VEXDREN-2710 file (C-alpha; in Angstrom, 1 decimal):
% VEXDREN-2710
k/r/px/py/pz
1/MET/-20.2/-36.9/-29.4
2/THR/-17.3/-36.1/-31.7
3/VAL/-15.3/-38.6/-33.7
4/ARG/-12.3/-37.8/-31.4
5/ALA/-14.3/-38.7/-28.3
6/LEU/-15.6/-42.0/-29.8
7/LEU/-12.2/-43.0/-31.2
8/ILE/-10.7/-44.7/-28.2
9/PRO/-13.9/-46.5/-27.0
10/THR/-14.6/-47.7/-30.6
11/LEU/-11.1/-49.1/-31.0
12/THR/-11.2/-50.7/-27.6
13/LEU/-14.5/-52.4/-28.4
14/ALA/-13.3/-53.5/-31.8
15/SER/-10.1/-54.9/-30.3
16/LEU/-12.1/-57.0/-27.8
17/LEU/-14.4/-58.3/-30.5
18/ALA/-11.4/-59.2/-32.7
19/ILE/-9.7/-61.1/-29.8
20/PHE/-12.9/-62.9/-29.2
21/GLY/-13.3/-63.6/-32.9
22/ALA/-9.8/-65.1/-32.8
23/LEU/-11.1/-67.7/-30.4
24/LEU/-13.9/-68.7/-32.8
25/LEU/-11.8/-68.8/-36.0
26/GLY/-8.9/-71.0/-37.0
27/SER/-8.1/-74.1/-39.1
28/THR/-11.0/-75.7/-37.2
29/PRO/-13.7/-73.2/-36.4
30/MET/-15.4/-73.4/-33.0
31/GLU/-19.0/-72.6/-32.3
32/LEU/-19.9/-69.8/-29.9
33/PRO/-21.3/-72.1/-27.2
34/ARG/-18.1/-74.2/-27.2
35/VAL/-15.9/-71.2/-26.9
36/LEU/-18.0/-69.7/-24.0
37/ALA/-18.0/-73.1/-22.2
38/ALA/-14.2/-73.4/-22.7
39/LEU/-13.7/-69.9/-21.3
40/ALA/-15.8/-70.8/-18.3
41/GLY/-13.9/-74.0/-17.7
42/MET/-17.0/-76.1/-18.4
43/ALA/-15.9/-77.7/-21.8
44/ASP/-13.9/-80.8/-22.4
45/ALA/-10.1/-80.8/-22.1
46/ALA/-9.5/-80.5/-25.8
47/ASP/-11.6/-77.3/-26.2
48/ARG/-10.1/-75.8/-23.1
49/THR/-6.6/-76.5/-24.4
50/VAL/-7.4/-74.9/-27.8
51/VAL/-8.9/-71.8/-26.3
52/TRP/-6.7/-71.2/-23.2
53/GLN/-3.4/-72.5/-24.4
54/ILE/-3.4/-71.8/-28.1
55/ARG/-5.8/-69.3/-29.4
56/LEU/-6.2/-66.8/-26.5
57/PRO/-2.4/-66.4/-25.9
58/ARG/-1.8/-66.0/-29.6
59/ALA/-4.4/-63.3/-30.0
60/LEU/-3.3/-61.5/-26.9
61/ALA/0.3/-61.6/-28.0
62/ALA/-0.6/-60.1/-31.4
63/PHE/-2.6/-57.3/-29.6
64/VAL/0.2/-56.6/-27.1
65/VAL/2.8/-56.4/-29.9
66/GLY/0.6/-54.0/-31.8
67/LEU/0.2/-51.8/-28.8
68/ALA/3.9/-51.5/-28.4
69/LEU/4.6/-50.8/-32.1
70/GLY/1.7/-48.5/-32.7
71/GLY/2.4/-46.4/-29.6
72/SER/6.1/-46.3/-30.4
73/GLY/5.6/-45.3/-34.0
74/ALA/3.3/-42.4/-33.0
75/ALA/5.7/-41.2/-30.4
76/LEU/8.7/-41.3/-32.8
77/GLN/6.8/-39.5/-35.5
78/GLY/6.0/-36.8/-33.0
79/LEU/9.5/-36.6/-31.7
80/LEU/11.3/-36.6/-35.0
81/ARG/8.5/-34.7/-36.8
82/ASN/8.9/-37.2/-39.6
83/PRO/6.0/-39.3/-40.9
84/LEU/8.4/-42.0/-42.0
85/ALA/9.6/-42.7/-38.5
86/GLU/8.8/-46.0/-36.8
87/PRO/10.3/-48.2/-34.1
88/GLY/12.9/-49.6/-36.5
89/VAL/14.2/-46.2/-37.5
90/LEU/16.5/-45.9/-34.4
91/GLY/17.8/-49.4/-34.9
92/VAL/16.1/-50.8/-31.8
93/SER/14.1/-53.5/-33.6
94/ALA/17.2/-54.7/-35.6
95/SER/19.3/-54.8/-32.5
96/ALA/16.7/-56.8/-30.6
97/ALA/16.5/-59.2/-33.5
98/LEU/20.3/-59.4/-33.6
99/GLY/20.4/-60.4/-30.0
100/ALA/17.9/-63.2/-30.6
101/THR/19.7/-64.3/-33.8
102/PHE/23.0/-64.4/-31.9
103/THR/21.5/-66.8/-29.3
104/LEU/20.1/-69.1/-32.0
105/TYR/23.4/-69.1/-34.0
106/TYR/25.3/-70.4/-31.0
107/GLY/22.6/-72.9/-30.0
108/LEU/22.2/-71.3/-26.5
109/VAL/18.5/-71.9/-26.7
110/ALA/19.3/-75.5/-25.8
111/LEU/20.3/-74.3/-22.3
112/SER/17.0/-72.4/-21.8
113/ALA/14.1/-71.3/-24.0
114/TRP/14.1/-68.0/-22.2
115/LEU/17.5/-67.0/-23.5
116/VAL/16.1/-66.0/-26.9
117/PRO/13.7/-63.3/-25.6
118/LEU/16.2/-62.3/-22.9
119/ALA/18.8/-61.7/-25.7
120/ALA/16.2/-59.8/-27.7
121/VAL/15.5/-57.5/-24.8
122/ALA/19.2/-57.1/-24.1
123/GLY/19.9/-56.1/-27.7
124/ALA/17.0/-53.5/-27.6
125/LEU/18.3/-52.1/-24.3
126/LEU/21.8/-51.8/-25.6
127/ALA/20.6/-50.0/-28.7
128/THR/18.4/-47.8/-26.5
129/MET/21.3/-46.8/-24.3
130/LEU/23.4/-45.9/-27.3
131/ILE/20.7/-43.8/-28.8
132/ALA/19.9/-42.2/-25.5
133/ALA/23.5/-41.2/-25.0
134/ALA/23.4/-39.7/-28.5
135/ALA/20.2/-37.9/-27.6
136/ILE/21.8/-36.3/-24.6
137/ARG/24.9/-35.2/-26.5
138/THR/23.4/-33.9/-29.7
139/SER/20.8/-31.2/-30.3
140/SER/20.2/-32.3/-33.9
141/ILE/17.3/-34.6/-34.8
142/VAL/19.0/-35.4/-38.2
143/THR/22.0/-36.6/-36.3
144/LEU/19.9/-38.8/-34.1
145/ILE/18.1/-40.3/-37.2
146/LEU/21.5/-41.0/-38.9
147/ILE/22.9/-42.7/-35.8
148/GLY/19.8/-44.9/-35.7
149/VAL/20.0/-45.7/-39.4
150/GLY/23.7/-46.7/-39.0
151/LEU/22.9/-48.8/-36.0
152/SER/20.1/-50.6/-37.9
153/SER/22.3/-51.2/-40.9
154/PHE/25.1/-52.6/-38.7
155/ALA/22.6/-54.9/-36.9
156/GLY/21.1/-56.0/-40.3
157/ALA/24.6/-56.8/-41.7
158/ALA/25.5/-58.7/-38.5
159/MET/22.4/-60.8/-38.8
160/SER/23.1/-61.5/-42.5
161/LEU/26.6/-62.6/-41.5
162/LEU/25.3/-65.0/-38.9
163/MET/22.8/-66.5/-41.4
164/ASN/25.5/-66.8/-44.0
165/LEU/27.7/-68.7/-41.4
166/ALA/24.9/-70.8/-40.0
167/PRO/26.3/-74.1/-38.8
168/ASN/23.3/-76.2/-40.0
169/PRO/20.0/-75.7/-41.8
170/PHE/18.0/-76.0/-38.6
171/SER/19.8/-73.0/-37.0
172/LEU/19.3/-71.0/-40.3
173/ALA/15.6/-71.9/-40.3
174/ASP/15.2/-70.7/-36.7
175/MET/17.0/-67.4/-37.4
176/ILE/14.9/-66.8/-40.5
177/ASN/11.6/-67.6/-38.6
178/TRP/12.6/-65.2/-35.9
179/MET/13.3/-62.4/-38.4
180/LEU/10.0/-62.9/-40.2
181/GLY/7.9/-62.4/-37.1
182/SER/5.2/-64.6/-35.7
183/VAL/3.0/-65.1/-32.6
184/ALA/2.3/-68.8/-33.3
185/ASN/2.9/-71.0/-30.3
186/ARG/3.2/-68.1/-27.8
187/SER/2.0/-68.8/-24.3
188/PHE/0.9/-66.7/-21.3
189/PRO/4.4/-67.0/-19.7
190/ASP/5.9/-65.5/-23.0
191/ILE/3.4/-62.6/-22.7
192/ALA/4.2/-62.2/-19.0
193/PHE/7.9/-61.9/-19.7
194/SER/7.5/-59.2/-22.4
195/ALA/4.6/-57.3/-20.9
196/PRO/6.5/-55.4/-18.2
197/PHE/9.0/-54.0/-20.7
198/ILE/6.1/-53.0/-23.0
199/ALA/4.0/-51.5/-20.2
200/VAL/6.9/-49.5/-18.8
201/GLY/7.8/-48.2/-22.2
202/LEU/4.3/-47.2/-23.1
203/PHE/3.9/-45.6/-19.7
204/ILE/6.9/-43.4/-20.3
205/LEU/5.6/-42.4/-23.7
206/TYR/2.2/-41.5/-22.3
207/ALA/3.9/-39.5/-19.5
208/VAL/5.8/-37.3/-21.9
209/ARG/3.0/-37.0/-24.5
210/LYS/2.5/-33.2/-23.9
211/GLY/6.0/-32.6/-24.9
212/LEU/5.3/-34.1/-28.3
213/THR/2.6/-31.5/-28.9
214/ALA/5.0/-28.7/-27.9
215/LEU/7.5/-30.0/-30.5
216/THR/5.0/-29.4/-33.3
217/LEU/5.9/-25.7/-32.8
218/GLY/9.6/-26.4/-33.6
219/ASP/12.5/-26.9/-31.3
220/GLU/13.1/-23.2/-30.5
221/ALA/9.4/-22.5/-29.7
222/ALA/9.1/-25.7/-27.6
223/ALA/12.2/-24.7/-25.6
224/GLY/10.7/-21.2/-25.2
225/VAL/7.6/-22.7/-23.5
226/GLY/9.7/-24.6/-21.1
227/LEU/10.2/-28.0/-22.7
228/ASP/13.6/-29.6/-21.9
229/LEU/14.4/-30.9/-25.3
230/ARG/17.1/-33.4/-24.3
231/ARG/15.0/-34.8/-21.5
232/GLN/12.1/-35.2/-23.9
233/ARG/14.3/-37.0/-26.5
234/LEU/15.9/-39.2/-23.8
235/LEU/12.5/-40.3/-22.4
236/VAL/10.9/-41.0/-25.8
237/VAL/13.9/-43.0/-26.9
238/ALA/13.9/-45.0/-23.7
239/GLY/10.1/-45.6/-23.9
240/THR/10.2/-46.8/-27.5
241/GLY/13.3/-48.9/-26.8
242/LEU/11.7/-50.7/-23.9
243/ALA/8.3/-51.2/-25.8
244/THR/9.9/-52.3/-29.0
245/GLY/12.4/-54.6/-27.3
246/GLY/9.5/-56.3/-25.5
247/ALA/7.6/-56.6/-28.8
248/VAL/10.5/-58.2/-30.6
249/ALA/11.2/-60.5/-27.7
250/LEU/7.6/-61.7/-28.0
251/ALA/7.0/-61.9/-31.8
252/GLY/10.2/-61.2/-33.6
253/THR/10.4/-58.5/-36.2
254/ILE/7.2/-57.0/-37.5
255/GLY/7.3/-53.9/-39.6
256/PHE/5.1/-51.2/-41.1
257/VAL/2.4/-51.3/-38.4
258/GLY/4.2/-48.5/-36.5
259/ILE/4.3/-46.3/-39.6
260/VAL/0.8/-46.9/-40.9
261/THR/-1.4/-46.6/-37.9
262/PRO/-0.3/-43.1/-36.8
263/HIS/-1.1/-41.9/-40.4
264/ILE/-4.6/-43.3/-40.1
265/VAL/-5.2/-41.8/-36.6
266/ARG/-3.6/-38.4/-37.0
267/PRO/-6.4/-36.7/-39.0
268/LEU/-8.9/-37.9/-36.5
269/VAL/-7.2/-36.2/-33.6
270/ASN/-6.5/-32.9/-35.3
271/TYR/-2.8/-33.9/-36.0
272/ASP/-2.0/-33.8/-32.3
273/PRO/0.9/-36.3/-31.5
274/ALA/-0.1/-36.5/-27.9
275/ARG/-3.7/-37.5/-28.7
276/SER/-2.6/-40.0/-31.3
277/LEU/-0.6/-42.2/-28.9
278/ILE/-3.4/-44.3/-27.5
279/PRO/-5.5/-44.6/-30.7
280/SER/-2.4/-45.6/-32.7
281/ALA/-1.5/-48.3/-30.2
282/LEU/-5.1/-49.7/-30.1
283/LEU/-5.4/-49.6/-33.9
284/ALA/-2.1/-51.4/-34.4
285/GLY/-3.1/-54.0/-31.9
286/LEU/-6.4/-54.5/-33.7
287/ILE/-4.7/-54.7/-37.1
288/LEU/-2.3/-57.4/-35.9
289/VAL/-5.0/-59.5/-34.3
290/LEU/-7.0/-59.4/-37.6
291/ALA/-3.9/-60.1/-39.6
292/ASP/-3.1/-63.1/-37.4
293/ILE/-6.6/-64.4/-37.9
294/GLY/-6.1/-64.1/-41.6
295/VAL/-2.8/-66.0/-41.4
296/ARG/-4.6/-68.8/-39.7
297/LEU/-7.5/-68.9/-42.2
298/LEU/-5.3/-68.8/-45.4
299/PRO/-5.5/-72.2/-47.1
300/THR/-1.7/-72.7/-47.3
301/ASP/0.3/-75.8/-46.6
302/ILE/2.7/-73.8/-44.5
303/GLU/1.4/-71.0/-42.3
304/LEU/2.6/-67.6/-43.4
305/LYS/4.5/-65.5/-40.9
306/LEU/2.7/-62.5/-39.3
307/GLY/5.5/-60.2/-40.1
308/VAL/5.3/-61.1/-43.8
309/VAL/1.6/-60.5/-44.0
310/ALA/1.9/-57.2/-42.1
311/ALA/4.5/-56.1/-44.6
312/LEU/2.5/-57.2/-47.6
313/PHE/-0.5/-55.2/-46.5
314/GLY/1.3/-52.5/-44.6
315/ALA/3.6/-51.4/-47.4
316/PRO/0.9/-50.7/-50.0
317/ALA/-1.3/-49.1/-47.4
318/PHE/1.5/-46.8/-46.5
319/VAL/2.1/-45.9/-50.2
320/TRP/-1.7/-45.2/-50.6
321/ILE/-1.8/-43.1/-47.5
322/ALA/1.2/-41.1/-48.6
323/MET/-0.3/-40.5/-52.0
324/GLN/-3.4/-39.0/-50.4
325/ARG/-1.4/-36.1/-49.1
326/ARG/0.1/-33.4/-51.3
327/THR/3.4/-33.2/-49.5
328/ILE/4.9/-34.7/-46.4
329/SER/5.2/-31.2/-44.9
330/ALA/1.4/-30.7/-45.3
331/ASP/0.9/-34.0/-43.4
332/GLN/3.0/-32.6/-40.5
333/SER/1.1/-29.4/-40.2
END
């Protein structure tokens, strides 16, 4: 079998092993028999609580967020034909974080803990609608990117303003924690809330994957073979908006994963954007699960945030990957 044929099964198996490894590892490691007994419901209450209510939801949350960001990054790089594209390039991530920050600033979380993820999804959907409207009206990819950059800059400035005007240190700490990104203390209800948005978004991206392959020929050639460019842009933007909004609602802002994983996968699938969607999503999920395991194992007094660790490793990895290629245009060929 070829590397391409083994890629998805290998990544799937590695992801399952990583999630299971997350059950074994932590500040207090658990032996394999104890974890298996807890999964089967045959262990004591303490072990069942650690496995079912702390470690398993946390690992699954990291994996689901990775799926959303990796798949979205691969789709956007295919749509924009830009290896620097990722879910944050259109301003969706920043807008989602702004919605959550707005809720924390006004203390609305005291009314219901669900208001923070709801506000994050609402911010992502609002940004998605704006970008989708722009995608329908313009035929220029550059214009679409510039609108996304402007939207992201505005959302970032608004978040900075809210933090600057934070009414007390506790609100400021909550806003900063949300912006740094983490899957600590996530539960199955949290995952269940975000999963439908992520699932629908990824389904849309998978459904229009063949259009991404056509776009590698250029806009005119893609239109010549029957691709509706505006419809393709609209659906990719909508899919990435839903998936990214769900990811931010679950874990806050986590960067660089959506950039790096498509770069790693693309040479293994003959630089076909359509074939890179699933492997990029799986690899991003695997990376975030492993990164979160590392976060829990680091001997620090205060646990580092997953978004911080992802950026610390993702940024140098991205630079290294970029340096392996002679030019960006060669990478897109």
